[in-house]
DSSP file (Angstrom, degrees, kcal/mol; ACC not computed):
  #  RESIDUE AA STRUCTURE BP1 BP2  ACC     N-H-->O    O-->H-N    N-H-->O    O-->H-N    TCO  KAPPA ALPHA  PHI   PSI    X-CA   Y-CA   Z-CA
    1    1 A M              0   0    0      0, 0.0     2,-0.2     0, 0.0    71,-0.0   0.000 360.0 360.0 360.0 142.3   13.1   15.4   17.2
    2    2 A N        -     0   0    0      2,-0.0     2,-0.3     3,-0.0     0, 0.0  -0.528 360.0-149.1 -76.9 149.3   14.7   15.8   13.8
    3    3 A T    >   -     0   0    0     -2,-0.2     3,-1.5     1,-0.1     4,-0.5  -0.762  28.9 -98.8-115.1 167.2   17.5   18.5   13.7
    4    4 A A  T >> S+     0   0    0     -2,-0.3     3,-1.3     1,-0.2     4,-0.6   0.808 117.0  66.3 -51.1 -34.4   18.6   20.7   10.9
    5    5 A E  H 3> S+     0   0    0      1,-0.2     4,-0.7     2,-0.2     3,-0.3   0.783  92.5  63.2 -60.4 -26.5   21.5   18.5   10.1
    6    6 A N  H <> S+     0   0    0     -3,-1.5     4,-2.0     1,-0.2    -1,-0.2   0.647  87.1  73.9 -71.4 -14.4   19.0   15.7    8.9
    7    7 A V  H <> S+     0   0    0     -3,-1.3     4,-2.5    -4,-0.5     5,-0.2   0.956  91.0  53.3 -68.4 -49.2   17.6   17.9    6.1
    8    8 A A  H  X S+     0   0    0     -4,-0.6     4,-2.7    -3,-0.3    -1,-0.2   0.912 108.0  49.8 -42.2 -51.1   20.6   17.6    3.9
    9    9 A G  H  X S+     0   0    0     -4,-0.7     4,-2.4     1,-0.2    -1,-0.2   0.947 110.4  53.0 -63.4 -45.2   20.5   13.8    4.1
   10   10 A L  H  X S+     0   0    0     -4,-2.0     4,-2.6     1,-0.2    -1,-0.2   0.880 105.0  52.8 -55.0 -41.7   16.8   14.0    3.2
   11   11 A V  H  X S+     0   0    0     -4,-2.5     4,-2.6     1,-0.2     5,-0.2   0.933 110.5  48.7 -60.7 -44.5   17.4   16.1    0.1
   12   12 A D  H  X S+     0   0    0     -4,-2.7     4,-2.3    -5,-0.2    -2,-0.2   0.883 108.7  53.0 -64.9 -33.9   19.9   13.6   -1.1
   13   13 A D  H  X S+     0   0    0     -4,-2.4     4,-2.2     1,-0.2    -1,-0.2   0.956 112.9  43.0 -63.4 -50.7   17.6   10.7   -0.5
   14   14 A Y  H  X S+     0   0    0     -4,-2.6     4,-2.3     2,-0.2    -2,-0.2   0.843 109.2  56.0 -70.6 -31.2   14.8   12.4   -2.5
   15   15 A R  H  X S+     0   0    0     -4,-2.6     4,-0.9    -5,-0.2    -1,-0.2   0.960 109.5  49.6 -63.5 -44.1   17.0   13.5   -5.3
   16   16 A S  H  < S+     0   0    0     -4,-2.3     3,-0.5    -5,-0.2    -2,-0.2   0.895 112.1  46.7 -55.0 -43.9   18.0    9.8   -5.5
   17   17 A L  H  < S+     0   0    0     -4,-2.2     3,-0.4     1,-0.2    -1,-0.2   0.887 119.5  40.8 -58.9 -45.5   14.2    8.7   -5.6
   18   18 A F  H >< S+     0   0    0     -4,-2.3     3,-1.5     1,-0.2    -1,-0.2   0.316  81.1  99.9 -99.8   7.7   13.3   11.2   -8.1
   19   19 A E  T 3< S+     0   0    0     -4,-0.9    -1,-0.2    -3,-0.5    -2,-0.1   0.759  94.5  36.5 -69.3 -21.8   16.2   11.2  -10.6
   20   20 A D  T 3  S+     0   0    0     -3,-0.4     2,-0.4    -4,-0.2    -1,-0.3   0.255  98.3 104.8-109.7  15.0   14.5    9.0  -13.2
   21   21 A V  S <  S-     0   0    0     -3,-1.5     2,-0.6     2,-0.0    -3,-0.0  -0.728  75.4-119.5 -99.2 144.8   11.0   10.5  -12.5
   22   22 A N    >   -     0   0    0     -2,-0.4     3,-2.0     1,-0.2     7,-0.3  -0.645  22.7-149.1 -72.4 112.6    9.2   13.1  -15.0
   23   23 A D  T 3  S+     0   0    0     -2,-0.6    -1,-0.2     1,-0.3    -2,-0.0   0.617  90.5  61.1 -64.6  -8.0    8.8   16.2  -12.9
   24   24 A D  T 3  S+     0   0    0      1,-0.1     2,-0.9     2,-0.0    -1,-0.3   0.457  87.3  81.6 -86.0  -6.3    5.7   17.2  -14.6
   25   25 A S    <>  -     0   0    0     -3,-2.0     4,-2.0     1,-0.2     5,-0.2  -0.807  54.4-176.2-107.1 100.3    3.9   14.1  -13.7
   26   26 A S  H  > S+     0   0    0     -2,-0.9     4,-3.0     1,-0.2     5,-0.3   0.891  85.0  59.4 -62.5 -34.7    2.6   14.5  -10.1
   27   27 A E  H  > S+     0   0    0      1,-0.2     4,-3.1     2,-0.2    -1,-0.2   0.934 105.3  49.2 -53.5 -46.0    1.3   10.8  -10.3
   28   28 A S  H  > S+     0   0    0      2,-0.2     4,-2.1     1,-0.2    -1,-0.2   0.938 113.9  43.3 -63.9 -45.5    4.8    9.5  -10.9
   29   29 A I  H  X S+     0   0    0     -4,-2.0     4,-2.1    -7,-0.3    -1,-0.2   0.915 115.7  49.2 -66.8 -41.7    6.3   11.5   -8.0
   30   30 A E  H  X S+     0   0    0     -4,-3.0     4,-2.4     1,-0.2    -2,-0.2   0.912 108.6  54.9 -61.6 -45.0    3.4   10.5   -5.7
   31   31 A G  H  X S+     0   0    0     -4,-3.1     4,-2.6    -5,-0.3     5,-0.3   0.883 108.5  46.5 -55.3 -42.3    3.9    7.0   -6.8
   32   32 A V  H  X>S+     0   0    0     -4,-2.1     4,-2.2     2,-0.2     5,-1.2   0.854 111.7  50.7 -69.1 -34.2    7.5    7.0   -5.8
   33   33 A L  H  <5S+     0   0    0     -4,-2.1     6,-2.6     3,-0.2     4,-0.2   0.900 115.9  43.2 -66.1 -36.3    6.8    8.6   -2.5
   34   34 A T  H  <5S+     0   0    0     -4,-2.4     4,-0.3     4,-0.2    -2,-0.2   0.946 125.6  33.0 -75.3 -49.0    4.0    5.9   -1.8
   35   35 A R  H  <5S+     0   0    0     -4,-2.6    -3,-0.2    -5,-0.2    -2,-0.2   0.923 132.3  22.9 -80.1 -52.1    6.1    3.0   -3.0
   36   36 A E  T  <5S+     0   0    0     -4,-2.2    -3,-0.2    -5,-0.3    -2,-0.1   0.816 130.7  36.5 -95.3 -32.7    9.8    3.8   -2.1
   37   37 A A  S   <S-     0   0    0     -5,-1.2    -3,-0.2    -4,-0.2    -1,-0.2   0.374 100.5-129.6-102.9   5.8    9.5    6.3    0.7
   38   38 A E        +     0   0    0     -4,-0.3     2,-0.3    -6,-0.2    -4,-0.2   0.790  50.4 153.8  48.2  43.5    6.4    4.5    2.2
   39   39 A W        -     0   0    0     -6,-2.6    -1,-0.2    -9,-0.1    -2,-0.1  -0.667  51.2-107.7 -85.7 151.1    4.3    7.6    2.5
   40   40 A K     >  -     0   0    0     -2,-0.3     4,-3.1     1,-0.1     5,-0.2  -0.466  32.2-113.1 -70.7 151.0    0.5    7.1    2.5
   41   41 A P  H  > S+     0   0    0      0, 0.0     4,-1.7     0, 0.0     5,-0.1   0.846 117.9  51.3 -64.4 -26.5   -1.0    8.4   -0.8
   42   42 A E  H  > S+     0   0    0      2,-0.2     4,-2.0     1,-0.2     5,-0.2   0.949 113.4  45.8 -64.5 -49.5   -2.9   11.2    0.9
   43   43 A A  H  > S+     0   0    0      1,-0.2     4,-2.5     2,-0.2     5,-0.2   0.912 111.0  51.8 -61.2 -45.5    0.4   12.3    2.6
   44   44 A A  H  X S+     0   0    0     -4,-3.1     4,-2.0     1,-0.2    -1,-0.2   0.874 110.6  49.8 -64.4 -36.3    2.4   12.0   -0.6
   45   45 A A  H  X S+     0   0    0     -4,-1.7     4,-2.1    -5,-0.2    -1,-0.2   0.867 112.8  46.6 -61.6 -41.2   -0.1   14.2   -2.4
   46   46 A H  H  X S+     0   0    0     -4,-2.0     4,-2.6     2,-0.2    -2,-0.2   0.868 110.0  50.8 -74.2 -34.6    0.0   16.7    0.3
   47   47 A L  H  X S+     0   0    0     -4,-2.5     4,-2.8     2,-0.2     5,-0.2   0.963 114.0  46.3 -64.5 -48.9    3.8   16.9    0.5
   48   48 A L  H  X S+     0   0    0     -4,-2.0     4,-2.2     1,-0.2     5,-0.2   0.897 112.0  52.6 -57.3 -40.4    3.9   17.4   -3.4
   49   49 A E  H  X S+     0   0    0     -4,-2.1     4,-1.8     2,-0.2     5,-0.3   0.918 110.7  46.2 -67.7 -44.7    1.1   20.0   -3.1
   50   50 A L  H  X>S+     0   0    0     -4,-2.6     4,-2.8     1,-0.2     5,-0.6   0.912 110.3  52.8 -66.9 -40.6    3.1   21.9   -0.5
   51   51 A A  H  X5S+     0   0    0     -4,-2.8     4,-1.2     1,-0.2    -2,-0.2   0.881 116.4  38.3 -59.4 -43.1    6.4   21.8   -2.3
   52   52 A R  H  <5S+     0   0    0     -4,-2.2    -1,-0.2    -5,-0.2    -2,-0.2   0.785 116.9  50.7 -87.7 -20.0    4.9   23.2   -5.5
   53   53 A A  H  <5S+     0   0    0     -4,-1.8    -2,-0.2    -5,-0.2    -3,-0.2   0.920 129.5  15.9 -75.8 -45.4    2.5   25.7   -3.7
   54   54 A Y  H  X5S-     0   0    0     -4,-2.8     4,-0.8    -5,-0.3    -3,-0.2   0.756  91.0-153.6-110.8 -21.2    5.2   27.3   -1.5
   55   55 A G  H  X< -     0   0    0     -4,-1.2     4,-2.1    -5,-0.6     5,-0.2   0.086  41.4 -60.9  75.5 173.1    8.5   26.3   -2.8
   56   56 A S  H  > S+     0   0    0      2,-0.2     4,-2.6     1,-0.2     5,-0.2   0.793 125.1  61.0 -67.4 -31.7   11.9   26.0   -0.9
   57   57 A F  H  > S+     0   0    0      1,-0.2     4,-1.6     2,-0.2     5,-0.2   0.994 113.4  34.4 -62.1 -60.1   12.1   29.6    0.3
   58   58 A M  H  X S+     0   0    0     -4,-0.8     4,-2.6     1,-0.2     5,-0.2   0.891 119.9  48.4 -67.9 -37.6    9.0   29.5    2.3
   59   59 A L  H  X S+     0   0    0     -4,-2.1     4,-3.1     1,-0.2     5,-0.2   0.908 107.0  57.9 -67.7 -41.6    9.2   25.9    3.4
   60   60 A R  H  X S+     0   0    0     -4,-2.6     4,-1.9    -5,-0.2    -1,-0.2   0.923 110.7  42.3 -56.1 -44.9   12.8   26.4    4.4
   61   61 A N  H  X S+     0   0    0     -4,-1.6     4,-3.0     2,-0.2     5,-0.3   0.902 112.4  52.5 -68.9 -41.5   11.7   29.1    6.8
   62   62 A A  H  X S+     0   0    0     -4,-2.6     4,-2.8     1,-0.2     5,-0.2   0.919 110.9  51.1 -63.9 -32.4    8.6   27.2    8.0
   63   63 A L  H  X S+     0   0    0     -4,-3.1     4,-2.3     2,-0.2    -2,-0.2   0.925 109.2  48.8 -66.5 -42.4   11.1   24.3    8.7
   64   64 A A  H  X S+     0   0    0     -4,-1.9     4,-2.6    -5,-0.2    -1,-0.2   0.890 113.2  47.9 -68.8 -43.1   13.4   26.5   10.7
   65   65 A I  H  X S+     0   0    0     -4,-3.0     4,-2.4     2,-0.2    -2,-0.2   0.920 109.8  51.3 -68.9 -39.0   10.5   27.8   12.7
   66   66 A S  H  <>S+     0   0    0     -4,-2.8     5,-3.0    -5,-0.3     4,-0.4   0.885 112.7  46.3 -64.2 -38.0    9.2   24.4   13.4
   67   67 A L  H ><5S+     0   0    0     -4,-2.3     3,-0.6    -5,-0.2    -2,-0.2   0.902 111.3  51.8 -62.8 -41.9   12.6   23.3   14.7
   68   68 A A  H 3<5S+     0   0    0     -4,-2.6    -2,-0.2     1,-0.2    -1,-0.2   0.903 115.9  41.1 -62.9 -42.2   13.0   26.4   16.7
   69   69 A L  T 3<5S-     0   0    0     -4,-2.4    -1,-0.2    -5,-0.2    -2,-0.2   0.396 111.2-118.5 -90.9  -0.6    9.5   25.8   18.4
   70   70 A D  T < 5 +     0   0    0     -3,-0.6     2,-0.7    -4,-0.4    -3,-0.2   0.911  57.4 156.3  67.4  45.7   10.0   22.0   18.7
   71   71 A I      < +     0   0    0     -5,-3.0    -1,-0.2     1,-0.2    -2,-0.1  -0.906   7.8 163.7-108.2 111.1    7.0   21.2   16.5
   72   72 A E  S    S+     0   0    0     -2,-0.7    -1,-0.2    -3,-0.1    -2,-0.1   0.907  70.8  15.4 -99.6 -47.2    7.5   17.7   15.1
   73   73 A D  S  > S-     0   0    0      1,-0.1     4,-0.8     4,-0.0     5,-0.4   0.517  89.0-150.2-108.1  -3.0    4.3   16.4   13.7
   74   74 A G  T  4  -     0   0    0      1,-0.2     3,-0.4     2,-0.1    -1,-0.1   0.179  37.6 -63.8  69.8 173.6    2.1   19.5   13.4
   75   75 A E  T  4 S+     0   0    0      1,-0.2    -1,-0.2     2,-0.1    -2,-0.0   0.685 123.7  63.8 -69.6 -22.1   -1.6   19.8   13.6
   76   76 A L  T  4 S-     0   0    0     -3,-0.1    -1,-0.2     1,-0.0    -2,-0.1   0.768  96.5-135.0 -75.9 -23.4   -2.5   17.7   10.6
   77   77 A G     <        0   0    0     -4,-0.8    -3,-0.1    -3,-0.4    -2,-0.1   0.605 360.0 360.0  83.9  18.0   -1.1   14.6   12.0
   78   78 A F              0   0    0     -5,-0.4    -4,-0.1   -35,-0.0    -3,-0.1   0.506 360.0 360.0 -70.2 360.0    0.9   13.3    9.1
């Protein structure tokens, strides 16, 4: 199970991946996630959609709840 300490490292990793990407282009970001982070295209699109739809405030709380309840993969199976 991932712990809260791993989140800061992930943020740094994604910042590095996205530093040269145009934020307005979801195709570019999805491409980086697919090529560099080895996400499948459907999962990359879903991740980006979640980030844009809910933002860090809501997702931070969802992360905390999932960690507290020991939910690692979730119902969608990504």
